[in-house]
Structures are given as C-alpha cells and as structure tokens.
C-alpha positions in Angstrom: 0.0 0.0 0.0 1.3 3.4 -1.0 0.8 6.2 1.5 0.7 9.8 0.2 1.8 12.5 2.5 0.3 15.8 1.9 2.6 18.7 2.3 0.9 21.9 3.2 2.6 25.2 3.7 2.1 26.6 7.2 0.4 30.0 7.2 2.8 32.9 7.6 0.5 34.9 9.9 -1.7 33.8 12.8 -5.5 33.6 11.8 -6.4 36.8 13.6 -3.6 38.7 12.0 -4.4 37.3 8.6 -8.1 38.4 9.0 -6.8 42.0 9.7 -4.7 41.9 6.6 -7.4 40.8 4.2 -10.2 43.1 5.5 -11.8 45.4 2.9 -14.2 47.5 5.1 -13.5 50.4 7.3 -15.5 53.1 9.1 -19.2 53.4 9.9 -20.1 50.9 12.7 -17.3 48.5 11.7 -14.8 48.0 14.6 -16.6 50.6 16.7 -15.3 50.4 20.3 -12.2 48.5 19.2 -8.7 49.6 18.4 -8.1 51.8 15.4 -6.7 50.3 12.2 -5.6 51.8 9.0 -8.3 52.3 6.3 -7.8 49.7 3.5 -7.3 51.7 0.3 -6.7 50.1 -3.1 -5.1 52.1 -6.0 -6.1 49.4 -8.5 -9.7 48.7 -7.6 -12.7 51.0 -7.0 -14.0 51.8 -3.5 -17.6 52.2 -2.3 -17.8 55.1 0.1 -20.8 56.1 2.2 -21.0 59.4 4.2 -24.0 59.3 6.6 -25.6 62.2 8.5 -28.4 61.9 11.1 -28.7 65.7 11.1 -29.5 65.9 7.4 -33.2 66.6 7.7 -35.4 69.5 6.8 -33.3 72.5 5.7 -30.1 70.5 6.2 -31.1 67.7 3.9 -28.5 66.8 1.4 -31.1 66.7 -1.4 -31.9 70.4 -0.8 -28.2 71.2 -1.4 -27.8 68.9 -4.4 -25.9 71.5 -6.5 -23.5 72.4 -3.7 -22.7 68.8 -3.1 -22.1 68.0 -6.8 -19.9 71.1 -7.2 -17.9 70.1 -4.2 -17.6 66.6 -5.4 -16.4 67.7 -8.9 -13.9 70.2 -7.5 -12.4 67.8 -4.9 -12.2 64.9 -7.4 -10.4 67.1 -9.9 -8.1 68.5 -7.3 -7.0 65.2 -5.8 -7.1 63.1 -9.0 -10.0 60.9 -8.0 -12.1 59.1 -10.6 -15.9 59.1 -9.9 -17.7 56.1 -11.3 -21.0 56.6 -9.6 -22.7 59.0 -7.1 -26.0 59.0 -5.3 -27.4 61.7 -3.0 -30.2 60.1 -0.9 -30.8 63.0 1.4 -29.5 61.5 4.6 -26.4 59.9 3.1 -24.2 60.0 0.1 -22.9 57.0 -1.9 -19.8 57.3 -4.0 -18.0 54.7 -6.2 -14.5 56.1 -6.7 -11.0 55.1 -7.6 -7.9 56.8 -6.3 -4.3 56.7 -7.7 -2.7 57.3 -4.3 -3.6 56.6 -0.7 -2.8 60.1 0.4 -4.9 61.7 -2.3 -7.9 59.4 -1.3 -7.6 60.4 2.4 -7.3 64.1 1.5 -10.3 63.8 -0.8 -12.5 62.3 1.9 -11.4 64.9 4.5 -11.9 67.9 2.1 -15.1 66.7 0.5 -16.8 65.9 3.9 -15.7 69.3 5.3 -16.9 71.4 2.4 -20.2 69.6 2.2 -20.8 70.0 6.0 -19.9 73.8 5.8 -22.2 74.4 2.8 -25.1 72.6 4.3 -24.9 74.0 7.8 -23.7 77.4 6.9 -20.8 77.1 9.3 -17.8 79.4 8.9 -15.0 80.9 11.0 -16.5 82.5 14.1 -19.8 80.6 13.6 -19.1 76.9 14.1 -21.6 74.2 13.9 -21.7 70.8 15.6 -20.6 67.6 13.8 -22.7 67.2 10.7 -21.6 63.7 9.5 -22.3 60.7 11.9 -18.9 59.1 12.5 -16.3 58.5 10.0 -17.0 57.5 6.4 -17.6 53.9 5.7 -15.6 52.4 2.8 -15.1 49.1 1.1 -12.7 48.0 -1.6 -14.7 46.6 -4.5 -13.5 43.8 -6.8 -13.9 44.3 -10.5 -16.5 42.3 -12.3 -19.7 41.1 -10.6 -18.9 42.9 -7.4 -18.4 46.2 -9.2 -21.6 45.8 -11.2 -23.5 45.0 -8.1 -22.3 48.1 -6.3 -23.2 50.3 -9.3 -26.7 48.8 -9.3 -27.0 49.4 -5.6 -25.9 53.0 -6.0 -28.4 53.4 -8.8 -31.2 52.1 -6.6 -30.2 54.6 -3.9 -30.3 57.4 -6.5 -33.9 56.4 -7.4 -34.7 56.4 -3.7 -33.3 59.9 -3.2 -35.1 61.3 -6.3 -38.5 59.5 -6.1 -38.8 58.1 -2.6 -38.3 54.8 -0.8 -41.7 53.5 -1.9 -40.7 53.7 -5.6 -37.4 52.0 -4.9 -39.2 49.1 -3.1 -41.7 48.8 -5.9 -38.9 48.6 -8.5 -37.0 46.0 -6.4 -40.1 43.9 -5.8 -41.3 44.0 -9.4 -44.9 43.7 -10.5 -47.4 42.3 -8.0 -48.8 39.0 -9.2 -52.2 37.8 -8.1 -53.6 34.3 -8.2 -56.2 35.1 -10.7 -56.7 37.5 -13.5 -59.1 40.4 -12.8 -60.7 42.2 -15.6 -62.2 45.6 -14.9 -65.0 46.1 -17.5 -67.3 49.0 -17.4 -70.7 48.3 -16.0 -73.6 48.3 -18.4 -76.0 51.0 -17.5 -79.6 50.8 -18.4 -81.1 54.0 -19.9 -84.6 54.8 -19.0 -87.1 54.5 -22.0 
C-alpha cells in the first residue's frame, strides 16, 4: 500500500492577524469600540464610500443642497485626482463609487469633501461653528472588478432612485410587478337607460 503525505505550507500569519490583513471594510459601525486600524485603500480597484448624517433633515437635507454637493464633489475629485464612477445623493447619506491613484490623495479627498459639504449645508464658517454634521467616519469598502463592481453600481443606482423619487418607488422597483392568483378584468358596467 502506498501512503501519500500531503505537504501543506504553514500560514505565515496567525489567523487573527491574517483576518486583519485581508479586510476590505472600514468606518461606519465596523470596529466601533475596538482599536483603530488603517483604512484599506486600493489604488487598482474602486472603492464604495458612504457618508451618513443623522442631522441631514429638513433644511439641512443633502437633497436640498444637491448643486453644492455636486460642485464640491467635482472640484475635490479634480483637485486630488479621484475618478468618480457613480454617485447618489439620498438626502441623509451619500454613496460614492470612486477610484484613487494614491492613498494620500484618497484620504485628503475624503477629508476635504466631507468638510466642504458640511460647511455648505450647515452654513458654518469661521467664528460661527456648527456641531458635527456627519455621523462618525466615512464607511468604505474595496470593491472587486466584475460582478462585485456591477452589483455596487446597481446598488448606488437604486439609492439614487430612492433619493429622487422616494423609498416606496425603490421598493416597488425591487419587488417587481405584483402577481395575483387570478386575472381580474375591470370592465365598465352596463348602465340601463330609462325608456
């Protein structure tokens, strides 16, 4: 009988360290209350970024400041060399699908864009500060090309529909047409004319 021995290379890192190295998400509620880690940034793949604000209601809604948000996005993307694949303004949060050429430029873009949007919406300026506008730090995730990228673009598109037309329209589009067990025809009732 021949016995085959399987040689397997031992992992270089411990499982918990390996999990930290392959993580793709950062910010939002991820790792809240635990030690800080560096934001994963890819210069070869796109990133999905979400900036959320619980204070963006009424006159501070991001939808009411659509032009200012788009102008700030365009200016900061051009300044830091960020490519914008997709963008959605939902009112209480912003979705961005972006790609950066350098880590430093991505971090500077996030910092500048969030600061400019917060100042334009709240009207804060030197001598007239406002409280924090965005809730926590921006959530981001490195997106793989292919199916993952197309899925994120579709998700951002659905959020754009929700921001423009409302959550009920988005739910109706996601659910599709309502099917009933039987076909109902609505024919006009025959009315009898008096002789």
